[in-house]
PAZAPA-4460 file (N, C-alpha, C; in steps of 0.05 Angstrom, whole numbers, plus 32768, in hexadecimal, padded with zeros to 4 digits):
% residues 252
    n_x    n_y    n_z   ca_x   ca_y   ca_z    c_x    c_y    c_z   seq   type   mol
   830A   8950   8B7D   8319   895A   8B99   8300   895D   8BA6     1      M     A
   82E9   895B   8BC0   82DB   8971   8BB7   82DE   898D   8BD7     2      K     A
   82DF   89A7   8BD5   82E9   89B6   8BE6   82D3   89BB   8BF8     3      D     A
   82E3   89C5   8C0B   82DF   89C6   8C2B   82DA   89ED   8C2C     4      G     A
   82CF   89EF   8C4C   82CA   8A03   8C52   82E3   8A15   8C51     5      P     A
   82ED   8A29   8C48   82FE   8A36   8C51   8317   8A2E   8C67     6      A     A
   8332   8A1F   8C52   8345   8A14   8C58   8356   8A23   8C69     7      P     A
   8361   8A0B   8C84   8378   8A22   8C85   8393   8A1C   8C79     8      R     A
   839B   8A31   8C75   83BA   8A2B   8C67   83D2   8A27   8C77     9      A     A
   83DD   8A15   8C69   8404   8A17   8C73   840A   8A15   8C5F    10      I     A
   8426   8A2D   8C6A   8442   8A28   8C52   8457   8A24   8C66    11      H     A
   8463   8A25   8C4B   8476   8A19   8C46   8490   8A2C   8C5B    12      D     A
   84A8   8A20   8C7B   84BE   8A3C   8C76   84CA   8A37   8C69    13      R     A
   84C7   8A50   8C49   84DD   8A49   8C3B   84E4   8A6A   8C42    14      L     A
   84FC   8A71   8C36   8513   8A89   8C38   8503   8A95   8C27    15      G     A
   8500   8ABA   8C2D   84F4   8ACD   8C1D   8510   8AC6   8C05    16      E     A
   8523   8AB8   8BFD   8527   8AC2   8BE6   852A   8AAC   8BD1    17      S     A
   851B   8A97   8BEB   8510   8A6C   8BDF   84FC   8A75   8BC1    18      G     A
   8503   8A59   8BBA   84EC   8A5C   8BAB   84CC   8A5E   8BA2    19      P     A
   84BA   8A63   8B9A   8492   8A70   8BA2   848C   8A59   8BC2    20      P     A
   8482   8A5B   8BD3   8478   8A56   8BEA   8470   8A37   8BD9    21      R     A
   8468   8A26   8BE8   8451   8A12   8BD9   843E   8A1A   8BF3    22      Q     A
   8427   8A15   8BF6   8407   8A17   8C02   8401   8A04   8C0B    23      V     A
   83FD   89FB   8C1F   83DF   89E1   8C23   83CF   89E3   8C3B    24      Y     A
   83BD   89E1   8C32   839F   89DD   8C38   8397   89C0   8C4D    25      Y     A
   838D   89C4   8C6C   837E   89AC   8C67   8362   89B3   8C5E    26      V     A
   8353   8998   8C5C   8337   89A1   8C49   8326   899D   8C59    27      M     A
   830B   8997   8C5E   82FD   8990   8C6E   82F3   897E   8C6E    28      A     A
   82EE   896D   8C86   82E9   8955   8C96   82D0   8939   8C79    29      E     A
   82DF   892D   8C65   82BA   8923   8C59   82CB   88F8   8C73    30      S     A
   82AD   88EE   8C64   82A5   88D7   8C66   82C3   88C4   8C58    31      P     A
   82CE   88B0   8C63   82E3   88B0   8C60   82E2   8898   8C48    32      C     A
   82E6   8891   8C2A   82DF   8878   8C18   82DF   885C   8C19    33      P     A
   82F4   8860   8C30   8307   8847   8C30   8303   8835   8C4E    34      Y     A
   8302   8838   8C60   82F8   8830   8C7C   82CE   8843   8C81    35      L     A
   82C8   882C   8C86   82B7   882D   8C92   82AC   883E   8CAD    36      A     A
   829D   885A   8CB7   829C   886C   8CC0   82B9   886F   8CD1    37      G     A
   82C7   8881   8CBE   82E1   888D   8CBF   82DE   88A4   8CB9    38      R     A
   82EA   88B7   8CB7   82E7   88DA   8CB7   8302   88D9   8CA4    39      R     A
   8301   88E5   8C90   831A   88E9   8C7B   831E   8905   8C7A    40      E     A
   8333   890D   8C78   8338   8928   8C72   8358   8934   8C68    41      R     A
   8363   894A   8C54   837B   8943   8C4A   837A   8951   8C4B    42      K     A
   83A0   8958   8C47   83B1   896C   8C43   83B1   8972   8C1F    43      L     A
   83AB   8989   8C13   83B1   8988   8BFB   83C3   899C   8BFC    44      I     A
   83CD   8998   8BDE   83E2   89C3   8BD9   83D8   89C1   8BB3    45      T     A
   83E4   89D6   8BA4   83E6   89DE   8B8D   83F0   89D9   8B7A    46      E     A
   83F8   89C3   8B6B   840E   89C4   8B5E   8417   89DC   8B42    47      L     A
   8424   89E9   8B47   842C   89F7   8B2E   8440   8A05   8B2A    48      A     A
   8440   8A11   8B0C   8458   8A21   8B03   846C   8A07   8AF6    49      G     A
   8485   8A12   8AED   8490   8A03   8AD9   84A1   89F1   8AEC    50      P     A
   84A5   89EC   8B05   84B5   89D4   8B19   849D   89C7   8B1D    51      D     A
   8482   89CB   8B15   846F   89AE   8B21   8477   899B   8B21    52      A     A
   8482   898A   8B14   848A   8968   8B14   84A3   8969   8B1F    53      T     A
   84AD   8975   8B2D   84C9   8973   8B39   84BC   8979   8B5F    54      A     A
   84AE   8990   8B58   8496   898F   8B77   848B   897A   8B7B    55      R     A
   8482   8973   8B6A   846B   894C   8B6E   8480   893F   8B7A    56      Y     A
   8497   893E   8B69   84A1   8924   8B6D   84A9   8921   8B85    57      T     A
   84B4   893A   8B94   84C0   8944   8BB2   849F   8939   8BC5    58      L     A
   848C   893D   8BC0   8474   893D   8BCA   8470   8916   8BCD    59      L     A
   8469   8913   8BB1   8467   88F8   8BAA   8484   88E7   8BC4    60      S     A
   848D   88E7   8BC6   84AB   88E6   8BD4   8499   88E7   8BFC    61      S     A
   8489   8900   8BFE   8485   8903   8C1C   8465   88F3   8C17    62      A     A
   8462   88E7   8C09   8441   88D5   8C0E   842E   88E9   8C06    63      G     A
   8433   88F3   8BF1   8416   8905   8BDA   8414   8900   8BC5    64      F     A
   83F5   88F9   8BC2   83D9   88FB   8BAB   83E2   890A   8B95    65      R     A
   83DD   8909   8B7F   83C9   891F   8B71   83BB   891A   8B63    66      R     A
   83AB   8935   8B69   8385   8929   8B58   8380   8942   8B4D    67      S     A
   8375   8943   8B2B   837F   8965   8B21   8393   8971   8B1F    68      H     A
   839B   898C   8B2D   83AF   899F   8B2F   83BB   89A3   8B45    69      Q     A
   83B6   8983   8B60   83BD   8987   8B7C   83CA   8970   8B87    70      F     A
   83DF   8971   8B99   83E0   895A   8BAD   83D9   895D   8BC2    71      A     A
   83D4   8941   8BC9   83C2   893D   8BE9   83CE   892E   8BF2    72      Y     A
   83D1   892C   8C15   83D5   8906   8C17   83C2   890F   8C36    73      R     A
   83B4   88F3   8C43   83A0   88FC   8C56   83AC   8908   8C6A    74      P     A
   83A3   891A   8C78   83A0   892E   8C8D   838E   891C   8CAC    75      A     A
   8384   8903   8CB2   836E   8905   8CC2   8373   8904   8CD2    76      C     A
   8370   8911   8CE4   8364   8906   8D07   8361   88F5   8D17    77      S     A
   8378   88E1   8D24   8375   88CA   8D2B   8371   88AD   8D1C    78      G     A
   837C   88B7   8D01   8389   8897   8CED   839C   88A8   8CDC    79      C     A
   83A6   8889   8CDC   83C5   8890   8CC6   83B8   8869   8CB9    80      S     A
   83AB   8861   8CB5   839F   8850   8C99   83B3   8850   8C7A    81      A     A
   83AE   8866   8C7B   83B8   886B   8C53   83D1   8868   8C5A    82      C     A
   83E5   8858   8C46   83F5   8854   8C58   8409   8856   8C35    83      I     A
   8416   8870   8C31   8423   886D   8C11   8431   8862   8C06    84      P     A
   8435   884E   8BF9   8444   883A   8BE9   8451   8833   8BD3    85      V     A
   8467   8834   8BD9   846F   8830   8BB5   848A   881F   8BB5    86      R     A
   8486   8810   8B90   8491   87FC   8B8D   84AF   87FF   8B85    87      V     A
   84CF   87EE   8B89   84D8   87F6   8B89   84E6   87EB   8B66    88      D     A
   84D4   87F7   8B53   84D8   87E3   8B3A   84F1   87DD   8B36    89      A     A
   8506   87E0   8B3B   8537   87DE   8B3B   852F   87C2   8B41    90      A     A
   8523   87B5   8B56   8521   87A5   8B64   850E   8795   8B5A    91      G     A
   84F7   879B   8B5A   84D6   8788   8B59   84DE   876B   8B47    92      F     A
   84DD   875D   8B52   84DD   873A   8B45   84BC   8731   8B4B    93      V     A
   84B9   872A   8B3F   8490   8725   8B35   848D   8708   8B3D    94      A     A
   8471   8703   8B4A   8479   86ED   8B59   846F   86DE   8B3D    95      S     A
   8469   86C1   8B4C   845E   86AE   8B2C   8444   86B8   8B2B    96      P     A
   842C   86BB   8B36   8414   86B8   8B37   8420   86E2   8B23    97      S     A
   842A   86F1   8B2B   8437   870E   8B17   8432   8706   8AFC    98      L     A
   844C   86E9   8AFE   8455   86EC   8ADF   843C   86E1   8ACC    99      R     A
   8433   86CE   8ADB   8418   86BC   8AD2   8407   86D8   8AC5   100      R     A
   8401   86F0   8ADB   83FB   870C   8AC9   83F9   870A   8ABD   101      V     A
   841B   8711   8AB4   841F   8714   8AA1   8428   8701   8A86   102      A     A
   8427   86F7   8A89   841F   86E6   8A6E   83FE   86E9   8A66   103      R     A
   83EE   86E6   8A77   83D5   86ED   8A76   83C9   86FD   8A61   104      A     A
   83E3   8716   8A5F   83D4   8726   8A4F   83F0   872B   8A3A   105      N     A
   8407   871D   8A33   841C   8729   8A25   8405   872F   8A08   106      R     A
   83F2   8726   8A09   83EA   8732   89EA   83E2   8751   89EA   107      D     A
   83E0   875D   89FE   83CD   876F   89F7   83EF   878B   89F5   108      L     A
   83DA   8798   89E8   83F3   87B3   89DB   83EC   87CB   89E5   109      G     A
   83FD   87D3   89E8   8402   87E9   8A03   840D   880C   89FC   110      A     A
   83F7   8819   8A03   8403   8834   89E9   8408   884D   8A04   111      A     A
   841D   884E   8A03   841F   8867   8A0E   841A   8888   8A07   112      Q     A
   83FE   889E   8A10   83F5   88AD   89FB   8401   88C5   8A12   113      L     A
   8400   88DB   8A09   83EE   88E5   8A1A   83D3   88F4   8A26   114      P     A
   83E2   8906   8A40   83BA   88FD   8A4E   83A8   8907   8A49   115      A     A
   8398   8903   8A24   8385   890A   8A24   8369   88F7   8A27   116      K     A
   8352   88FB   8A2D   8336   88E7   8A2F   8332   88E6   8A18   117      A     A
   8327   88D3   8A1E   831C   88D3   8A02   82F5   88C0   8A0B   118      T     A
   82EA   88C3   89F5   82D0   88B5   89F8   82CB   8894   89F9   119      D     A
   82E7   8889   89F3   82E7   8870   89F1   82F5   8867   8A0F   120      E     A
   8303   8875   8A1C   8309   886F   8A30   82F5   886F   8A4A   121      Q     A
   82E5   8882   8A48   82D3   8896   8A4F   82BA   8883   8A5A   122      Y     A
   82AF   8867   8A44   82A8   884B   8A4A   82A8   8842   8A52   123      A     A
   82C7   8842   8A4D   82D7   8826   8A60   82D4   8826   8A7A   124      L     A
   82D7   884C   8A79   82DF   884C   8A9F   82C1   884A   8AB3   125      F     A
   82AA   8856   8A9B   828D   8851   8AAC   8285   8831   8AB1   126      G     A
   828C   8827   8AA0   8291   8803   8A96   8298   8801   8AB6   127      R     A
   82B1   880E   8AC0   82C0   87FD   8ACD   82B4   8801   8AF2   128      Y     A
   82BC   8828   8AEB   82A3   8836   8B01   828D   881F   8B11   129      I     A
   827B   881F   8AF1   8263   880C   8B04   825F   87F2   8B14   130      G     A
   826B   87E2   8B0B   827D   87C2   8B15   828C   87C2   8B28   131      S     A
   82A2   87DC   8B28   82B5   87CF   8B46   82B3   87E6   8B51   132      R     A
   82A3   87F6   8B4D   82A3   881A   8B69   8284   8827   8B58   133      H     A
   8271   8816   8B56   825B   8822   8B5D   8245   8832   8B6B   134      G     A
   825C   8829   8B7E   8245   8835   8B9D   825A   8854   8BB3   135      D     A
   8273   885A   8B97   828D   886C   8B9D   828D   8883   8B92   136      G     A
   8295   8892   8B9E   8298   88B5   8B98   82A4   88B0   8B6B   137      E     A
   82A0   889F   8B67   82A8   88A7   8B4D   8290   8899   8B3E   138      M     A
   828E   8891   8B4B   826F   8882   8B34   825A   88A1   8B26   139      A     A
   8255   88B1   8B32   8240   88CB   8B22   8256   88D7   8B12   140      D     A
   8274   88CD   8B06   827D   88E5   8AF9   8276   88E4   8ADD   141      M     A
   8279   8907   8AD9   826C   88FF   8AB0   8282   88FE   8AAA   142      T     A
   827D   8905   8A8C   8294   88FF   8A71   82AA   891B   8A87   143      V     A
   82A5   893D   8A87   82AD   894E   8A8C   82B3   8944   8AAE   144      L     A
   82B3   893D   8ABA   82D1   892C   8AD2   82D6   8924   8AC4   145      D     A
   82CD   8913   8AB8   82E8   88F5   8AA8   82F6   890A   8A9B   146      Y     A
   82F2   8917   8A8A   830A   8930   8A76   831E   8939   8A93   147      Q     A
   830C   893C   8A9F   831F   8961   8ABB   8333   894A   8AC0   148      G     A
   8329   8931   8AD4   8341   8917   8AE7   8355   8911   8AD2   149      M     A
   8352   890C   8AAF   8366   890A   8AA1   8379   8929   8A90   150      V     A
   836F   8937   8A93   8377   894D   8A8A   8387   8964   8AA1   151      R     A
   837B   8971   8AB4   8381   897D   8ACF   83A0   8972   8AD3   152      Q     A
   83A8   8978   8AC6   83C7   896E   8ADA   83DE   8988   8AD2   153      S     A
   83F0   898C   8AEC   8404   89A3   8AE1   8417   8993   8ADF   154      R     A
   8421   897F   8ADD   8435   896D   8ADC   843D   8958   8ABF   155      V     A
   844E   8945   8ABB   8449   8934   8AA7   8436   891C   8AB2   156      D     A
   842A   891C   8A9F   8413   8908   8AA3   8406   88F3   8A8C   157      T     A
   840F   88D6   8A98   840A   88CE   8A77   83EC   88BE   8A7D   158      R     A
   83DE   88B8   8A68   83D1   8899   8A60   83DC   8887   8A53   159      M     A
   83E4   8866   8A62   83DD   8856   8A53   83C2   884E   8A4B   160      V     A
   83CE   8843   8A2F   83AF   882A   8A21   83B5   880E   8A1E   161      E     A
   839D   87F3   8A28   83AC   87E4   8A1E   8393   87D4   8A15   162      L     A
   839F   87C5   89FF   838D   87CA   89E6   838E   87B2   89E0   163      R     A
   8380   8795   89D5   837E   8782   89C5   837D   8778   89A3   164      E     A
   8386   8764   89A3   838D   8761   898C   837D   8773   8973   165      D     A
   835B   876C   8978   8354   8772   896E   8347   87A7   8962   166      G     A
   8368   87A9   8983   835B   87C6   8991   8346   87CB   899F   167      G     A
   833C   87B8   89A1   832C   87C6   89BA   833D   87C7   89D8   168      R     A
   833A   87DF   89DC   8337   87F2   89F5   8336   87D7   8A15   169      L     A
   833D   87D2   8A22   833C   87C5   8A36   834A   87C6   8A4E   170      V     A
   8358   87D6   8A56   836B   87DE   8A69   8369   87FD   8A64   171      A     A
   8376   8814   8A7A   8381   882A   8A7F   838B   883F   8A8A   172      A     A
   83A4   883F   8A8A   83AE   884D   8AB8   83B4   8866   8AA1   173      C     A
   83AD   8876   8AB5   83B5   8898   8AB1   83C8   8888   8AC8   174      L     A
   83E3   88AB   8ACB   83F6   88A0   8AD8   8406   88B7   8AD8   175      F     A
   841B   88CA   8AE1   842F   88D7   8AE9   844C   88C8   8ADE   176      D     A
   845D   88E3   8AD4   8474   88D7   8AD9   8489   88EC   8AE0   177      R     A
   848A   88E2   8AFD   849D   88F4   8B0E   84B9   88F6   8B0B   178      L     A
   84CF   8901   8B11   84EC   8902   8B14   84F4   88E7   8B26   179      D     A
   84E6   88E1   8B2C   84F2   88B9   8B3D   84DF   88A1   8B41   180      N     A
   84D4   88AD   8B24   84BB   8893   8B1B   84A4   88A1   8B14   181      G     A
   8491   8880   8B14   847C   887A   8B08   8463   8885   8B1E   182      L     A
   8453   888C   8B1B   8446   8894   8B35   8422   8889   8B27   183      S     A
   840C   8878   8B26   83FC   886F   8B23   83DD   8888   8B2A   184      A     A
   83D5   8886   8B18   83BF   88A3   8B25   83A7   8890   8B30   185      V     A
   8397   8888   8B16   837C   8874   8B0B   837E   8863   8AF8   186      Y     A
   836D   884C   8AF6   8371   8837   8AD6   835E   8832   8AE2   187      S     A
   834F   8829   8AD9   8335   881C   8AD2   8337   8803   8AB1   188      F     A
   832A   87ED   8AAD   8327   87DC   8A98   8306   87CD   8A95   189      F     A
   8312   87BF   8A88   82F6   87A9   8A83   82ED   879E   8A9C   190      D     A
   82D3   879B   8AAC   82C7   8791   8ABC   82D3   8770   8AAF   191      P     A
   82C6   8775   8A95   82C3   874B   8A99   82CE   873E   8A80   192      D     A
   82ED   8746   8A95   8302   873F   8A84   8318   8738   8AA9   193      L     A
   8304   872D   8AC1   831F   8722   8ACD   8329   8714   8AD2   194      G     A
   832C   8700   8ABD   8342   86F5   8ABC   8360   86F2   8AB9   195      R     A
   835D   8711   8AAD   8373   8721   8AA0   8381   8732   8AB4   196      R     A
   8373   8734   8AC7   837B   8740   8AE7   838C   8759   8ADF   197      S     A
   837D   876B   8ACE   8385   877E   8ABD   8395   87A1   8AD6   198      L     A
   8383   8793   8AEB   838F   87AB   8AF5   83A9   87AA   8B00   199      G     A
   83AF   878E   8B09   83CE   8793   8B16   83DA   877E   8AFB   200      T     A
   83D6   8781   8AE2   83E0   8787   8AC5   83EF   8796   8AC3   201      Y     A
   83D4   87B1   8ACA   83E6   87CD   8AC5   8405   87E1   8AD3   202      M     A
   83F5   87D3   8AF3   8413   87D5   8B03   842E   87C9   8AFC   203      V     A
   841A   87A7   8AF0   8441   87B0   8AE9   844C   87B6   8AC8   204      L     A
   8441   87BD   8AC3   843F   87D0   8AA5   8450   87F0   8AAF   205      W     A
   8444   87F2   8AC6   8451   8812   8AD4   8473   8803   8AD4   206      L     A
   846F   87ED   8AED   848C   87E3   8AFA   84A2   87E6   8AD8   207      I     A
   8495   87D6   8AC3   84AB   87D0   8AB5   84B0   87EF   8AA3   208      E     A
   849F   87F9   8AA4   84A7   8812   8A9B   84B8   881E   8AAB   209      T     A
   84AE   8825   8AC4   84C5   882D   8ACF   84E0   8830   8AC8   210      A     A
   84E0   880F   8AC6   84F9   8806   8AD1   8514   8812   8AAC   211      R     A
   84F8   8809   8A93   8504   8808   8A80   8512   882E   8A82   212      A     A
   84FC   8843   8A8A   8508   885D   8A90   8524   8861   8A9E   213      A     A
   8529   8847   8AB3   853D   8854   8AC7   852E   8860   8AE6   214      G     A
   8513   8861   8AE9   850E   8870   8AEF   850E   885B   8B05   215      L     A
   8511   885A   8B2E   850A   884D   8B48   84FA   884C   8B4F   216      P     A
   84E5   8854   8B49   84C8   8849   8B56   84B2   884F   8B4B   217      Y     A
   848B   8849   8B4F   847C   883F   8B45   8466   883E   8B67   218      V     A
   8462   885E   8B69   8456   885F   8B7C   8436   8859   8B71   219      Y     A
   8433   8849   8B89   840A   8840   8B87   83F4   8853   8B99   220      L     A
   83FF   8862   8B9F   83F3   8871   8BB8   83F6   8860   8BD5   221      G     A
   83D7   886C   8BD6   83CB   885E   8BF1   83C5   8841   8BFB   222      Y     A
   83C8   8831   8C0A   83CA   8811   8C18   83B9   8815   8C2D   223      W     A
   8399   8807   8C2E   8398   8807   8C54   839E   87E2   8C5A   224      I     A
   83AA   87E2   8C5F   83AB   87D2   8C68   8387   87B9   8C6C   225      R     A
   837B   87C8   8C78   835D   87C5   8C81   8342   87BF   8C66   226      D     A
   8355   87C1   8C54   8347   87D0   8C38   8346   87BE   8C1F   227      A     A
   833A   87A1   8C26   833D   878E   8BFF   833A   87A1   8BE6   228      P     A
   8339   87BD   8BEA   8338   87BD   8BCE   8357   87C2   8BCE   229      K     A
   836F   87C6   8BDB   8382   87CD   8BE1   8399   87BB   8BE6   230      M     A
   8393   87A6   8BE5   8399   878E   8BF7   83B0   8787   8BC8   231      T     A
   83AC   878E   8BBE   83B6   8784   8B9B   83D4   8790   8BA5   232      Y     A
   83D4   87B1   8BB2   83EC   87B9   8BB1   8406   87A6   8BC1   233      K     A
   83FB   879E   8BD5   840C   8792   8BDF   8420   876F   8BD3   234      S     A
   841B   8775   8BB7   8420   8758   8BAB   843E   875F   8BA1   235      R     A
   8444   877C   8B93   8455   878B   8B8A   8465   8793   8BA6   236      F     A
   8486   8776   8B98   8490   8770   8BAD   84AA   877A   8BA5   237      R     A
   84C4   8790   8BAF   84C9   8790   8BC0   84AE   87AF   8BC6   238      P     A
   84A9   87B2   8BD5   8488   87CC   8BDB   8498   87DA   8BF8   239      L     A
   849D   87EE   8BF4   84AE   8809   8C06   848A   8814   8C17   240      E     A
   848E   881B   8C32   8474   8828   8C35   8480   8840   8C3E   241      A     A
   846B   8859   8C41   8480   8877   8C56   8477   8877   8C74   242      L     A
   8481   886B   8C7A   8480   887B   8CA2   8487   888F   8CAA   243      G     A
   8492   888D   8CC5   84A0   88B2   8CD6   84BC   88A2   8CCE   244      P     A
   84BB   8892   8CCC   84E0   8888   8CCC   84E7   8895   8CA1   245      D     A
   84CE   888A   8C93   84D7   8896   8C80   84D2   8874   8C69   246      G     A
   84DB   886D   8C4C   84D3   8864   8C44   84DD   8849   8C4B   247      W     A
   84D0   8835   8C53   84E3   8814   8C56   84CD   880D   8C48   248      R     A
   84D5   87EA   8C4B   84CC   87D4   8C36   84B3   87BD   8C51   249      I     A
   84A5   87B9   8C3A   8489   87BB   8C5B   8490   8799   8C5A   250      V     A
   8494   878D   8C5F   849A   8773   8C6D   8489   8758   8C69   251      R     A
   8470   8768   8C77   8453   8757   8C71   844C   8751   8C60   252      D     A
***
C-alpha cells in the first residue's frame, strides 16, 4: 500500500473510558487498478494490539480488507463499484461445474502452515504474476516485497500450500482466520495448469475449511460487476454482498 501526502485522521467516537481509539486515514487518490479512467481512494486504519483479530473481524463485517498491518476499504469519490462479498460457508452448495473442479484436484495435498514466505513460493508467485497480472501494480514485487506481504500481519494469518503427489508446489493461498470466518488475502498458482482451475479450487478449499472449523463465512474481498477478473466470485453461492442495508444475498 502506497502512502499519500498528509492524510486526514478520522476518529471513532468512543468514550474516554472505552477501548483505545481506532484512527482512520483517507489516502491520496491514485489510478483505479480495475476500471480504466477512474481514480481510487482508500480509508485505512492500523491493526494493532492483542485484540487485533477481534477488531479486524468487526472491520471485515463492515467491508474492510487487510494489507500488511493495515485494514482498508474504498472511499472513492462518486464511485461505489467495489462491493464487499462473502460466501455463506454453511449454506454453500457447489454447482455441477464447481464439483468438477473439486474432482479434478482431489489428487492434490493441502498443508495449512504458518504465514512464512519461502523461495519456492516466490518463484511460483513470480510466474503467476508474469502470466496473469504482468501489467499490474504487483508486477515489480521483489522477494522482500513478497516476504512483507506474507509476514507483516498482526492478526491470525496462515498459508495453505497445494502440492502434486511428487511434492511440486502448484498453488498457495494466504488467508486470515477471523472470529467469524476465513478471509482470502492473496492466492497464486501455476499458470500452466489452467485445466485444474486452481484459483477456483482454492476458494472451495477455504469454504470447506471454514465449514470444518464451524466458521460461517469466507470473505472474498471486493466484487466489481464490470471487471472480468472478478466474475469468478459470483460462482460461489449463497454469496452475500454488503450494501446500504447490510449484508444481503446476491440474487443475480
